PDB file with SEQRES, HELIX, SHEET and CRYST1 records, atoms N, CA, C and O in Angstrom:
SEQRES   1 A   87  MET SER ASN PRO VAL ASP GLU GLN PHE GLU ALA LEU ILE          
SEQRES   2 A   87  GLU LYS TYR ALA GLU LEU LEU THR GLY ASP ASP SER PRO          
SEQRES   3 A   87  GLU MET ILE ALA LYS VAL LYS LYS TRP ALA LEU TYR ASN          
SEQRES   4 A   87  GLN ILE HIS LYS THR MET PRO ALA LEU ALA GLY HIS TRP          
SEQRES   5 A   87  ASN GLN SER HIS PRO GLU GLY LYS ALA ASP ILE ARG LYS          
SEQRES   6 A   87  LEU PHE GLU GLU ILE ARG ASP LEU ASN ALA ALA LEU LYS          
SEQRES   7 A   87  ALA LYS LYS GLU ALA ASN ALA GLU SER                          
HELIX    1 AA1 PRO A    4  THR A   21  1                                  18    
HELIX    2 AA2 PRO A   26  THR A   44  1                                  19    
HELIX    3 AA3 PRO A   46  SER A   55  1                                  10    
HELIX    4 AA4 PRO A   57  GLU A   86  1                                  30    
CRYST1    1.000    1.000    1.000  90.00  90.00  90.00 P 1           1          
ATOM      1  N   MET A   1       0.849  -1.184   0.000  1.00  0.00           N  
ATOM      2  CA  MET A   1       0.000   0.000   0.000  1.00  0.00           C  
ATOM      3  C   MET A   1       0.892   1.244   0.000  1.00  0.00           C  
ATOM      4  O   MET A   1       1.839   1.338   0.780  1.00  0.00           O  
ATOM      5  N   SER A   2       0.585   2.172  -0.862  1.00  0.00           N  
ATOM      6  CA  SER A   2       1.370   3.400  -0.968  1.00  0.00           C  
ATOM      7  C   SER A   2       0.962   4.405   0.096  1.00  0.00           C  
ATOM      8  O   SER A   2      -0.196   4.476   0.506  1.00  0.00           O  
ATOM      9  N   ASN A   3       1.928   5.162   0.520  1.00  0.00           N  
ATOM     10  CA  ASN A   3       1.697   6.236   1.466  1.00  0.00           C  
ATOM     11  C   ASN A   3       1.102   7.416   0.696  1.00  0.00           C  
ATOM     12  O   ASN A   3       1.666   7.824  -0.319  1.00  0.00           O  
ATOM     13  N   PRO A   4      -0.027   7.976   1.152  1.00  0.00           N  
ATOM     14  CA  PRO A   4      -0.629   9.104   0.426  1.00  0.00           C  
ATOM     15  C   PRO A   4       0.314  10.299   0.282  1.00  0.00           C  
ATOM     16  O   PRO A   4       0.277  11.001  -0.729  1.00  0.00           O  
ATOM     17  N   VAL A   5       1.147  10.528   1.279  1.00  0.00           N  
ATOM     18  CA  VAL A   5       2.083  11.654   1.202  1.00  0.00           C  
ATOM     19  C   VAL A   5       3.093  11.424   0.080  1.00  0.00           C  
ATOM     20  O   VAL A   5       3.462  12.365  -0.624  1.00  0.00           O  
ATOM     21  N   ASP A   6       3.539  10.183  -0.090  1.00  0.00           N  
ATOM     22  CA  ASP A   6       4.467   9.873  -1.180  1.00  0.00           C  
ATOM     23  C   ASP A   6       3.827  10.166  -2.534  1.00  0.00           C  
ATOM     24  O   ASP A   6       4.462  10.746  -3.415  1.00  0.00           O  
ATOM     25  N   GLU A   7       2.575   9.765  -2.693  1.00  0.00           N  
ATOM     26  CA  GLU A   7       1.865  10.015  -3.948  1.00  0.00           C  
ATOM     27  C   GLU A   7       1.674  11.517  -4.181  1.00  0.00           C  
ATOM     28  O   GLU A   7       1.839  12.007  -5.298  1.00  0.00           O  
ATOM     29  N   GLN A   8       1.330  12.232  -3.123  1.00  0.00           N  
ATOM     30  CA  GLN A   8       1.137  13.676  -3.238  1.00  0.00           C  
ATOM     31  C   GLN A   8       2.448  14.370  -3.578  1.00  0.00           C  
ATOM     32  O   GLN A   8       2.468  15.303  -4.381  1.00  0.00           O  
ATOM     33  N   PHE A   9       3.544  13.918  -2.970  1.00  0.00           N  
ATOM     34  CA  PHE A   9       4.844  14.524  -3.241  1.00  0.00           C  
ATOM     35  C   PHE A   9       5.279  14.235  -4.672  1.00  0.00           C  
ATOM     36  O   PHE A   9       5.836  15.111  -5.334  1.00  0.00           O  
ATOM     37  N   GLU A  10       5.036  13.028  -5.159  1.00  0.00           N  
ATOM     38  CA  GLU A  10       5.348  12.696  -6.551  1.00  0.00           C  
ATOM     39  C   GLU A  10       4.549  13.583  -7.502  1.00  0.00           C  
ATOM     40  O   GLU A  10       5.068  14.021  -8.528  1.00  0.00           O  
ATOM     41  N   ALA A  11       3.287  13.848  -7.163  1.00  0.00           N  
ATOM     42  CA  ALA A  11       2.467  14.740  -7.989  1.00  0.00           C  
ATOM     43  C   ALA A  11       3.043  16.159  -7.977  1.00  0.00           C  
ATOM     44  O   ALA A  11       3.028  16.844  -9.000  1.00  0.00           O  
ATOM     45  N   LEU A  12       3.544  16.593  -6.836  1.00  0.00           N  
ATOM     46  CA  LEU A  12       4.174  17.908  -6.731  1.00  0.00           C  
ATOM     47  C   LEU A  12       5.409  17.983  -7.621  1.00  0.00           C  
ATOM     48  O   LEU A  12       5.602  18.965  -8.337  1.00  0.00           O  
ATOM     49  N   ILE A  13       6.239  16.957  -7.580  1.00  0.00           N  
ATOM     50  CA  ILE A  13       7.444  16.937  -8.410  1.00  0.00           C  
ATOM     51  C   ILE A  13       7.076  16.891  -9.888  1.00  0.00           C  
ATOM     52  O   ILE A  13       7.717  17.545 -10.711  1.00  0.00           O  
ATOM     53  N   GLU A  14       6.045  16.121 -10.225  1.00  0.00           N  
ATOM     54  CA  GLU A  14       5.592  16.048 -11.616  1.00  0.00           C  
ATOM     55  C   GLU A  14       5.158  17.432 -12.110  1.00  0.00           C  
ATOM     56  O   GLU A  14       5.512  17.839 -13.216  1.00  0.00           O  
ATOM     57  N   LYS A  15       4.396  18.143 -11.292  1.00  0.00           N  
ATOM     58  CA  LYS A  15       3.947  19.486 -11.676  1.00  0.00           C  
ATOM     59  C   LYS A  15       5.132  20.443 -11.768  1.00  0.00           C  
ATOM     60  O   LYS A  15       5.185  21.275 -12.674  1.00  0.00           O  
ATOM     61  N   TYR A  16       6.081  20.335 -10.843  1.00  0.00           N  
ATOM     62  CA  TYR A  16       7.279  21.174 -10.866  1.00  0.00           C  
ATOM     63  C   TYR A  16       8.056  20.959 -12.154  1.00  0.00           C  
ATOM     64  O   TYR A  16       8.484  21.918 -12.796  1.00  0.00           O  
ATOM     65  N   ALA A  17       8.239  19.698 -12.530  1.00  0.00           N  
ATOM     66  CA  ALA A  17       8.952  19.387 -13.776  1.00  0.00           C  
ATOM     67  C   ALA A  17       8.227  19.995 -14.971  1.00  0.00           C  
ATOM     68  O   ALA A  17       8.859  20.547 -15.872  1.00  0.00           O  
ATOM     69  N   GLU A  18       6.910  19.894 -14.977  1.00  0.00           N  
ATOM     70  CA  GLU A  18       6.122  20.453 -16.079  1.00  0.00           C  
ATOM     71  C   GLU A  18       6.250  21.975 -16.133  1.00  0.00           C  
ATOM     72  O   GLU A  18       6.439  22.539 -17.211  1.00  0.00           O  
ATOM     73  N   LEU A  19       6.149  22.636 -14.995  1.00  0.00           N  
ATOM     74  CA  LEU A  19       6.241  24.094 -14.972  1.00  0.00           C  
ATOM     75  C   LEU A  19       7.653  24.586 -15.270  1.00  0.00           C  
ATOM     76  O   LEU A  19       7.828  25.667 -15.833  1.00  0.00           O  
ATOM     77  N   LEU A  20       8.655  23.804 -14.899  1.00  0.00           N  
ATOM     78  CA  LEU A  20      10.048  24.183 -15.102  1.00  0.00           C  
ATOM     79  C   LEU A  20      10.501  23.963 -16.540  1.00  0.00           C  
ATOM     80  O   LEU A  20      11.228  24.782 -17.102  1.00  0.00           O  
ATOM     81  N   THR A  21      10.064  22.845 -17.134  1.00  0.00           N  
ATOM     82  CA  THR A  21      10.592  22.453 -18.444  1.00  0.00           C  
ATOM     83  C   THR A  21       9.542  22.308 -19.534  1.00  0.00           C  
ATOM     84  O   THR A  21       9.882  22.258 -20.716  1.00  0.00           O  
ATOM     85  N   GLY A  22       8.277  22.241 -19.154  1.00  0.00           N  
ATOM     86  CA  GLY A  22       7.224  21.986 -20.133  1.00  0.00           C  
ATOM     87  C   GLY A  22       7.038  20.508 -20.421  1.00  0.00           C  
ATOM     88  O   GLY A  22       6.292  20.151 -21.332  1.00  0.00           O  
ATOM     89  N   ASP A  23       7.696  19.645 -19.667  1.00  0.00           N  
ATOM     90  CA  ASP A  23       7.685  18.201 -19.912  1.00  0.00           C  
ATOM     91  C   ASP A  23       7.479  17.484 -18.586  1.00  0.00           C  
ATOM     92  O   ASP A  23       8.238  17.694 -17.640  1.00  0.00           O  
ATOM     93  N   ASP A  24       6.452  16.634 -18.514  1.00  0.00           N  
ATOM     94  CA  ASP A  24       6.221  15.869 -17.285  1.00  0.00           C  
ATOM     95  C   ASP A  24       6.377  14.367 -17.511  1.00  0.00           C  
ATOM     96  O   ASP A  24       5.751  13.558 -16.827  1.00  0.00           O  
ATOM     97  N   SER A  25       7.215  14.008 -18.475  1.00  0.00           N  
ATOM     98  CA  SER A  25       7.474  12.589 -18.734  1.00  0.00           C  
ATOM     99  C   SER A  25       8.269  11.989 -17.573  1.00  0.00           C  
ATOM    100  O   SER A  25       8.952  12.716 -16.850  1.00  0.00           O  
ATOM    101  N   PRO A  26       8.186  10.678 -17.391  1.00  0.00           N  
ATOM    102  CA  PRO A  26       8.973  10.049 -16.317  1.00  0.00           C  
ATOM    103  C   PRO A  26      10.473  10.330 -16.435  1.00  0.00           C  
ATOM    104  O   PRO A  26      11.157  10.484 -15.423  1.00  0.00           O  
ATOM    105  N   GLU A  27      10.981  10.395 -17.661  1.00  0.00           N  
ATOM    106  CA  GLU A  27      12.404  10.675 -17.855  1.00  0.00           C  
ATOM    107  C   GLU A  27      12.753  12.083 -17.373  1.00  0.00           C  
ATOM    108  O   GLU A  27      13.773  12.284 -16.713  1.00  0.00           O  
ATOM    109  N   MET A  28      11.902  13.056 -17.706  1.00  0.00           N  
ATOM    110  CA  MET A  28      12.169  14.431 -17.287  1.00  0.00           C  
ATOM    111  C   MET A  28      12.006  14.575 -15.781  1.00  0.00           C  
ATOM    112  O   MET A  28      12.759  15.314 -15.147  1.00  0.00           O  
ATOM    113  N   ILE A  29      11.044  13.887 -15.207  1.00  0.00           N  
ATOM    114  CA  ILE A  29      10.863  13.941 -13.756  1.00  0.00           C  
ATOM    115  C   ILE A  29      12.116  13.424 -13.059  1.00  0.00           C  
ATOM    116  O   ILE A  29      12.558  14.007 -12.068  1.00  0.00           O  
ATOM    117  N   ALA A  30      12.688  12.346 -13.560  1.00  0.00           N  
ATOM    118  CA  ALA A  30      13.927  11.811 -12.976  1.00  0.00           C  
ATOM    119  C   ALA A  30      15.064  12.813 -13.121  1.00  0.00           C  
ATOM    120  O   ALA A  30      15.865  12.977 -12.200  1.00  0.00           O  
ATOM    121  N   LYS A  31      15.145  13.483 -14.262  1.00  0.00           N  
ATOM    122  CA  LYS A  31      16.194  14.484 -14.472  1.00  0.00           C  
ATOM    123  C   LYS A  31      16.017  15.661 -13.517  1.00  0.00           C  
ATOM    124  O   LYS A  31      16.990  16.156 -12.949  1.00  0.00           O  
ATOM    125  N   VAL A  32      14.781  16.103 -13.343  1.00  0.00           N  
ATOM    126  CA  VAL A  32      14.516  17.241 -12.457  1.00  0.00           C  
ATOM    127  C   VAL A  32      14.836  16.870 -11.009  1.00  0.00           C  
ATOM    128  O   VAL A  32      15.356  17.698 -10.261  1.00  0.00           O  
ATOM    129  N   LYS A  33      14.535  15.646 -10.612  1.00  0.00           N  
ATOM    130  CA  LYS A  33      14.884  15.208  -9.256  1.00  0.00           C  
ATOM    131  C   LYS A  33      16.397  15.273  -9.052  1.00  0.00           C  
ATOM    132  O   LYS A  33      16.869  15.790  -8.039  1.00  0.00           O  
ATOM    133  N   LYS A  34      17.144  14.756 -10.003  1.00  0.00           N  
ATOM    134  CA  LYS A  34      18.611  14.761  -9.904  1.00  0.00           C  
ATOM    135  C   LYS A  34      19.131  16.195  -9.902  1.00  0.00           C  
ATOM    136  O   LYS A  34      20.013  16.538  -9.115  1.00  0.00           O  
ATOM    137  N   TRP A  35      18.583  17.031 -10.783  1.00  0.00           N  
ATOM    138  CA  TRP A  35      18.981  18.434 -10.882  1.00  0.00           C  
ATOM    139  C   TRP A  35      18.715  19.158  -9.560  1.00  0.00           C  
ATOM    140  O   TRP A  35      19.577  19.878  -9.056  1.00  0.00           O  
ATOM    141  N   ALA A  36      17.524  18.963  -9.009  1.00  0.00           N  
ATOM    142  CA  ALA A  36      17.146  19.664  -7.782  1.00  0.00           C  
ATOM    143  C   ALA A  36      18.010  19.224  -6.600  1.00  0.00           C  
ATOM    144  O   ALA A  36      18.441  20.053  -5.799  1.00  0.00           O  
ATOM    145  N   LEU A  37      18.258  17.928  -6.496  1.00  0.00           N  
ATOM    146  CA  LEU A  37      19.066  17.442  -5.381  1.00  0.00           C  
ATOM    147  C   LEU A  37      20.507  17.927  -5.494  1.00  0.00           C  
ATOM    148  O   LEU A  37      21.089  18.375  -4.506  1.00  0.00           O  
ATOM    149  N   TYR A  38      21.085  17.843  -6.689  1.00  0.00           N  
ATOM    150  CA  TYR A  38      22.464  18.320  -6.847  1.00  0.00           C  
ATOM    151  C   TYR A  38      22.533  19.825  -6.580  1.00  0.00           C  
ATOM    152  O   TYR A  38      23.473  20.300  -5.943  1.00  0.00           O  
ATOM    153  N   ASN A  39      21.549  20.567  -7.060  1.00  0.00           N  
ATOM    154  CA  ASN A  39      21.510  22.013  -6.844  1.00  0.00           C  
ATOM    155  C   ASN A  39      21.485  22.326  -5.346  1.00  0.00           C  
ATOM    156  O   ASN A  39      22.182  23.232  -4.889  1.00  0.00           O  
ATOM    157  N   GLN A  40      20.691  21.585  -4.593  1.00  0.00           N  
ATOM    158  CA  GLN A  40      20.608  21.796  -3.143  1.00  0.00           C  
ATOM    159  C   GLN A  40      21.930  21.442  -2.462  1.00  0.00           C  
ATOM    160  O   GLN A  40      22.390  22.169  -1.581  1.00  0.00           O  
ATOM    161  N   ILE A  41      22.536  20.334  -2.865  1.00  0.00           N  
ATOM    162  CA  ILE A  41      23.829  19.948  -2.288  1.00  0.00           C  
ATOM    163  C   ILE A  41      24.874  21.021  -2.585  1.00  0.00           C  
ATOM    164  O   ILE A  41      25.644  21.411  -1.707  1.00  0.00           O  
ATOM    165  N   HIS A  42      24.893  21.492  -3.826  1.00  0.00           N  
ATOM    166  CA  HIS A  42      25.871  22.504  -4.231  1.00  0.00           C  
ATOM    167  C   HIS A  42      25.712  23.795  -3.416  1.00  0.00           C  
ATOM    168  O   HIS A  42      26.702  24.439  -3.070  1.00  0.00           O  
ATOM    169  N   LYS A  43      24.467  24.165  -3.112  1.00  0.00           N  
ATOM    170  CA  LYS A  43      24.219  25.398  -2.360  1.00  0.00           C  
ATOM    171  C   LYS A  43      24.487  25.239  -0.869  1.00  0.00           C  
ATOM    172  O   LYS A  43      25.017  26.152  -0.235  1.00  0.00           O  
ATOM    173  N   THR A  44      24.126  24.089  -0.302  1.00  0.00           N  
ATOM    174  CA  THR A  44      24.226  23.932   1.149  1.00  0.00           C  
ATOM    175  C   THR A  44      25.527  23.301   1.614  1.00  0.00           C  
ATOM    176  O   THR A  44      25.954  23.531   2.745  1.00  0.00           O  
ATOM    177  N   MET A  45      26.160  22.513   0.764  1.00  0.00           N  
ATOM    178  CA  MET A  45      27.423  21.854   1.112  1.00  0.00           C  
ATOM    179  C   MET A  45      28.375  21.919  -0.079  1.00  0.00           C  
ATOM    180  O   MET A  45      28.678  20.900  -0.699  1.00  0.00           O  
ATOM    181  N   PRO A  46      28.841  23.126  -0.390  1.00  0.00           N  
ATOM    182  CA  PRO A  46      29.688  23.270  -1.581  1.00  0.00           C  
ATOM    183  C   PRO A  46      30.969  22.438  -1.523  1.00  0.00           C  
ATOM    184  O   PRO A  46      31.465  21.999  -2.561  1.00  0.00           O  
ATOM    185  N   ALA A  47      31.503  22.218  -0.339  1.00  0.00           N  
ATOM    186  CA  ALA A  47      32.719  21.400  -0.236  1.00  0.00           C  
ATOM    187  C   ALA A  47      32.438  19.959  -0.665  1.00  0.00           C  
ATOM    188  O   ALA A  47      33.263  19.334  -1.332  1.00  0.00           O  
ATOM    189  N   LEU A  48      31.287  19.440  -0.285  1.00  0.00           N  
ATOM    190  CA  LEU A  48      30.916  18.082  -0.692  1.00  0.00           C  
ATOM    191  C   LEU A  48      30.753  18.002  -2.204  1.00  0.00           C  
ATOM    192  O   LEU A  48      31.243  17.067  -2.837  1.00  0.00           O  
ATOM    193  N   ALA A  49      30.070  18.975  -2.774  1.00  0.00           N  
ATOM    194  CA  ALA A  49      29.890  19.000  -4.231  1.00  0.00           C  
ATOM    195  C   ALA A  49      31.239  19.122  -4.930  1.00  0.00           C  
ATOM    196  O   ALA A  49      31.485  18.448  -5.931  1.00  0.00           O  
ATOM    197  N   GLY A  50      32.106  19.971  -4.411  1.00  0.00           N  
ATOM    198  CA  GLY A  50      33.432  20.137  -5.002  1.00  0.00           C  
ATOM    199  C   GLY A  50      34.257  18.862  -4.929  1.00  0.00           C  
ATOM    200  O   GLY A  50      34.940  18.499  -5.887  1.00  0.00           O  
ATOM    201  N   HIS A  51      34.190  18.186  -3.792  1.00  0.00           N  
ATOM    202  CA  HIS A  51      34.919  16.920  -3.636  1.00  0.00           C  
ATOM    203  C   HIS A  51      34.393  15.883  -4.630  1.00  0.00           C  
ATOM    204  O   HIS A  51      35.172  15.183  -5.277  1.00  0.00           O  
ATOM    205  N   TRP A  52      33.082  15.794  -4.743  1.00  0.00           N  
ATOM    206  CA  TRP A  52      32.484  14.835  -5.682  1.00  0.00           C  
ATOM    207  C   TRP A  52      32.889  15.174  -7.111  1.00  0.00           C  
ATOM    208  O   TRP A  52      33.213  14.284  -7.898  1.00  0.00           O  
ATOM    209  N   ASN A  53      32.870  16.465  -7.445  1.00  0.00           N  
ATOM    210  CA  ASN A  53      33.260  16.885  -8.796  1.00  0.00           C  
ATOM    211  C   ASN A  53      34.695  16.472  -9.113  1.00  0.00           C  
ATOM    212  O   ASN A  53      34.981  16.019 -10.221  1.00  0.00           O  
ATOM    213  N   GLN A  54      35.596  16.629  -8.144  1.00  0.00           N  
ATOM    214  CA  GLN A  54      36.996  16.246  -8.353  1.00  0.00           C  
ATOM    215  C   GLN A  54      37.154  14.737  -8.460  1.00  0.00           C  
ATOM    216  O   GLN A  54      37.966  14.245  -9.243  1.00  0.00           O  
ATOM    217  N   SER A  55      36.381  14.011  -7.678  1.00  0.00           N  
ATOM    218  CA  SER A  55      36.477  12.552  -7.674  1.00  0.00           C  
ATOM    219  C   SER A  55      35.802  11.908  -8.876  1.00  0.00           C  
ATOM    220  O   SER A  55      36.161  10.801  -9.278  1.00  0.00           O  
ATOM    221  N   HIS A  56      34.827  12.602  -9.446  1.00  0.00           N  
ATOM    222  CA  HIS A  56      34.029  12.040 -10.536  1.00  0.00           C  
ATOM    223  C   HIS A  56      33.899  13.048 -11.680  1.00  0.00           C  
ATOM    224  O   HIS A  56      32.815  13.591 -11.893  1.00  0.00           O  
ATOM    225  N   PRO A  57      34.972  13.307 -12.413  1.00  0.00           N  
ATOM    226  CA  PRO A  57      34.901  14.311 -13.484  1.00  0.00           C  
ATOM    227  C   PRO A  57      33.886  13.968 -14.575  1.00  0.00           C  
ATOM    228  O   PRO A  57      33.279  14.867 -15.156  1.00  0.00           O  
ATOM    229  N   GLU A  58      33.696  12.675 -14.858  1.00  0.00           N  
ATOM    230  CA  GLU A  58      32.697  12.302 -15.859  1.00  0.00           C  
ATOM    231  C   GLU A  58      31.285  12.582 -15.343  1.00  0.00           C  
ATOM    232  O   GLU A  58      30.410  12.984 -16.111  1.00  0.00           O  
ATOM    233  N   GLY A  59      31.065  12.372 -14.054  1.00  0.00           N  
ATOM    234  CA  GLY A  59      29.773  12.694 -13.446  1.00  0.00           C  
ATOM    235  C   GLY A  59      29.530  14.191 -13.444  1.00  0.00           C  
ATOM    236  O   GLY A  59      28.413  14.648 -13.686  1.00  0.00           O  
ATOM    237  N   LYS A  60      30.584  14.957 -13.169  1.00  0.00           N  
ATOM    238  CA  LYS A  60      30.475  16.417 -13.192  1.00  0.00           C  
ATOM    239  C   LYS A  60      30.055  16.887 -14.579  1.00  0.00           C  
ATOM    240  O   LYS A  60      29.210  17.774 -14.703  1.00  0.00           O  
ATOM    241  N   ALA A  61      30.637  16.302 -15.621  1.00  0.00           N  
ATOM    242  CA  ALA A  61      30.285  16.681 -16.995  1.00  0.00           C  
ATOM    243  C   ALA A  61      28.829  16.340 -17.292  1.00  0.00           C  
ATOM    244  O   ALA A  61      28.130  17.115 -17.945  1.00  0.00           O  
ATOM    245  N   ASP A  62      28.369  15.187 -16.816  1.00  0.00           N  
ATOM    246  CA  ASP A  62      26.971  14.800 -17.032  1.00  0.00           C  
ATOM    247  C   ASP A  62      26.020  15.740 -16.301  1.00  0.00           C  
ATOM    248  O   ASP A  62      24.980  16.118 -16.840  1.00  0.00           O  
ATOM    249  N   ILE A  63      26.376  16.118 -15.070  1.00  0.00           N  
ATOM    250  CA  ILE A  63      25.535  17.047 -14.306  1.00  0.00           C  
ATOM    251  C   ILE A  63      25.496  18.402 -15.007  1.00  0.00           C  
ATOM    252  O   ILE A  63      24.444  19.038 -15.072  1.00  0.00           O  
ATOM    253  N   ARG A  64      26.623  18.839 -15.525  1.00  0.00           N  
ATOM    254  CA  ARG A  64      26.658  20.118 -16.249  1.00  0.00           C  
ATOM    255  C   ARG A  64      25.727  20.069 -17.462  1.00  0.00           C  
ATOM    256  O   ARG A  64      24.989  21.021 -17.715  1.00  0.00           O  
ATOM    257  N   LYS A  65      25.758  18.971 -18.208  1.00  0.00           N  
ATOM    258  CA  LYS A  65      24.855  18.812 -19.360  1.00  0.00           C  
ATOM    259  C   LYS A  65      23.399  18.848 -18.911  1.00  0.00           C  
ATOM    260  O   LYS A  65      22.549  19.442 -19.573  1.00  0.00           O  
ATOM    261  N   LEU A  66      23.123  18.205 -17.780  1.00  0.00           N  
ATOM    262  CA  LEU A  66      21.766  18.196 -17.243  1.00  0.00           C  
ATOM    263  C   LEU A  66      21.324  19.610 -16.879  1.00  0.00           C  
ATOM    264  O   LEU A  66      20.205  20.009 -17.202  1.00  0.00           O  
ATOM    265  N   PHE A  67      22.191  20.374 -16.210  1.00  0.00           N  
ATOM    266  CA  PHE A  67      21.861  21.755 -15.854  1.00  0.00           C  
ATOM    267  C   PHE A  67      21.602  22.588 -17.106  1.00  0.00           C  
ATOM    268  O   PHE A  67      20.663  23.384 -17.144  1.00  0.00           O  
ATOM    269  N   GLU A  68      22.436  22.402 -18.133  1.00  0.00           N  
ATOM    270  CA  GLU A  68      22.258  23.150 -19.376  1.00  0.00           C  
ATOM    271  C   GLU A  68      20.963  22.761 -20.074  1.00  0.00           C  
ATOM    272  O   GLU A  68      20.270  23.621 -20.619  1.00  0.00           O  
ATOM    273  N   GLU A  69      20.630  21.475 -20.062  1.00  0.00           N  
ATOM    274  CA  GLU A  69      19.387  21.017 -20.690  1.00  0.00           C  
ATOM    275  C   GLU A  69      18.175  21.632 -20.004  1.00  0.00           C  
ATOM    276  O   GLU A  69      17.272  22.136 -20.672  1.00  0.00           O  
ATOM    277  N   ILE A  70      18.150  21.596 -18.683  1.00  0.00           N  
ATOM    278  CA  ILE A  70      17.010  22.144 -17.946  1.00  0.00           C  
ATOM    279  C   ILE A  70      16.950  23.656 -18.117  1.00  0.00           C  
ATOM    280  O   ILE A  70      15.865  24.216 -18.270  1.00  0.00           O  
ATOM    281  N   ARG A  71      18.093  24.321 -18.092  1.00  0.00           N  
ATOM    282  CA  ARG A  71      18.129  25.772 -18.322  1.00  0.00           C  
ATOM    283  C   ARG A  71      17.558  26.110 -19.696  1.00  0.00           C  
ATOM    284  O   ARG A  71      16.745  27.026 -19.822  1.00  0.00           O  
ATOM    285  N   ASP A  72      17.976  25.379 -20.723  1.00  0.00           N  
ATOM    286  CA  ASP A  72      17.515  25.645 -22.081  1.00  0.00           C  
ATOM    287  C   ASP A  72      16.023  25.362 -22.240  1.00  0.00           C  
ATOM    288  O   ASP A  72      15.313  26.126 -22.895  1.00  0.00           O  
ATOM    289  N   LEU A  73      15.546  24.270 -21.646  1.00  0.00           N  
ATOM    290  CA  LEU A  73      14.116  23.960 -21.711  1.00  0.00           C  
ATOM    291  C   LEU A  73      13.299  25.036 -21.006  1.00  0.00           C  
ATOM    292  O   LEU A  73      12.240  25.433 -21.492  1.00  0.00           O  
ATOM    293  N   ASN A  74      13.790  25.506 -19.864  1.00  0.00           N  
ATOM    294  CA  ASN A  74      13.087  26.551 -19.127  1.00  0.00           C  
ATOM    295  C   ASN A  74      13.058  27.854 -19.916  1.00  0.00           C  
ATOM    296  O   ASN A  74      12.032  28.532 -19.951  1.00  0.00           O  
ATOM    297  N   ALA A  75      14.169  28.209 -20.547  1.00  0.00           N  
ATOM    298  CA  ALA A  75      14.221  29.435 -21.351  1.00  0.00           C  
ATOM    299  C   ALA A  75      13.275  29.340 -22.542  1.00  0.00           C  
ATOM    300  O   ALA A  75      12.596  30.311 -22.873  1.00  0.00           O  
ATOM    301  N   ALA A  76      13.225  28.179 -23.186  1.00  0.00           N  
ATOM    302  CA  ALA A  76      12.322  27.994 -24.324  1.00  0.00           C  
ATOM    303  C   ALA A  76      10.868  28.075 -23.878  1.00  0.00           C  
ATOM    304  O   ALA A  76      10.034  28.650 -24.579  1.00  0.00           O  
ATOM    305  N   LEU A  77      10.561  27.508 -22.727  1.00  0.00           N  
ATOM    306  CA  LEU A  77       9.197  27.558 -22.203  1.00  0.00           C  
ATOM    307  C   LEU A  77       8.794  28.994 -21.884  1.00  0.00           C  
ATOM    308  O   LEU A  77       7.677  29.410 -22.193  1.00  0.00           O  
ATOM    309  N   LYS A  78       9.699  29.752 -21.267  1.00  0.00           N  
ATOM    310  CA  LYS A  78       9.411  31.160 -20.966  1.00  0.00           C  
ATOM    311  C   LYS A  78       9.200  31.961 -22.242  1.00  0.00           C  
ATOM    312  O   LYS A  78       8.290  32.787 -22.310  1.00  0.00           O  
ATOM    313  N   ALA A  79      10.030  31.728 -23.252  1.00  0.00           N  
ATOM    314  CA  ALA A  79       9.895  32.445 -24.524  1.00  0.00           C  
ATOM    315  C   ALA A  79       8.565  32.113 -25.186  1.00  0.00           C  
ATOM    316  O   ALA A  79       7.914  32.991 -25.753  1.00  0.00           O  
ATOM    317  N   LYS A  80       8.166  30.859 -25.115  1.00  0.00           N  
ATOM    318  CA  LYS A  80       6.888  30.441 -25.705  1.00  0.00           C  
ATOM    319  C   LYS A  80       5.721  31.117 -24.989  1.00  0.00           C  
ATOM    320  O   LYS A  80       4.778  31.578 -25.631  1.00  0.00           O  
ATOM    321  N   LYS A  81       5.786  31.174 -23.655  1.00  0.00           N  
ATOM    322  CA  LYS A  81       4.725  31.823 -22.887  1.00  0.00           C  
ATOM    323  C   LYS A  81       4.654  33.312 -23.204  1.00  0.00           C  
ATOM    324  O   LYS A  81       3.564  33.870 -23.331  1.00  0.00           O  
ATOM    325  N   GLU A  82       5.816  33.959 -23.334  1.00  0.00           N  
ATOM    326  CA  GLU A  82       5.836  35.387 -23.668  1.00  0.00           C  
ATOM    327  C   GLU A  82       5.273  35.628 -25.062  1.00  0.00           C  
ATOM    328  O   GLU A  82       4.544  36.596 -25.276  1.00  0.00           O  
ATOM    329  N   ALA A  83       5.601  34.763 -26.003  1.00  0.00           N  
ATOM    330  CA  ALA A  83       5.090  34.899 -27.368  1.00  0.00           C  
ATOM    331  C   ALA A  83       3.579  34.715 -27.395  1.00  0.00           C  
ATOM    332  O   ALA A  83       2.881  35.419 -28.124  1.00  0.00           O  
ATOM    333  N   ASN A  84       3.072  33.778 -26.608  1.00  0.00           N  
ATOM    334  CA  ASN A  84       1.628  33.556 -26.543  1.00  0.00           C  
ATOM    335  C   ASN A  84       0.921  34.724 -25.867  1.00  0.00           C  
ATOM    336  O   ASN A  84      -0.207  35.060 -26.228  1.00  0.00           O  
ATOM    337  N   ALA A  85       1.576  35.346 -24.890  1.00  0.00           N  
ATOM    338  CA  ALA A  85       0.978  36.479 -24.189  1.00  0.00           C  
ATOM    339  C   ALA A  85       0.878  37.696 -25.096  1.00  0.00           C  
ATOM    340  O   ALA A  85      -0.043  38.502 -24.962  1.00  0.00           O  
ATOM    341  N   GLU A  86       1.828  37.830 -26.022  1.00  0.00           N  
ATOM    342  CA  GLU A  86       1.822  38.963 -26.945  1.00  0.00           C  
ATOM    343  C   GLU A  86       0.794  38.790 -28.056  1.00  0.00           C  
ATOM    344  O   GLU A  86       0.376  39.767 -28.677  1.00  0.00           O  
ATOM    345  N   SER A  87       0.393  37.560 -28.304  1.00  0.00           N  
ATOM    346  CA  SER A  87      -0.561  37.285 -29.392  1.00  0.00           C  
ATOM    347  C   SER A  87      -1.966  37.667 -29.034  1.00  0.00           C  
ATOM    348  O   SER A  87      -2.877  37.496 -29.844  1.00  0.00           O  
TER     349      SER A  87                                                      
END                                                                             
């Protein structure tokens, strides 16, 4: 039996992914979870993030690509909303 809070939290993350990127697919939700957690670690424990980056340069490159992908999707979504608002 699933915990209702778990289901509600998953729905929150799904909506966050949709509002952030315009995509609520399971793949994008997983990417947003990874992005959000790494972002929080980087902000609250920069030494830990720095150590991990040094120890895992290939992982650092993948995280950078993920950040760029989410940034680009968010920028495209904002541009689309602005274009629709002007119409």
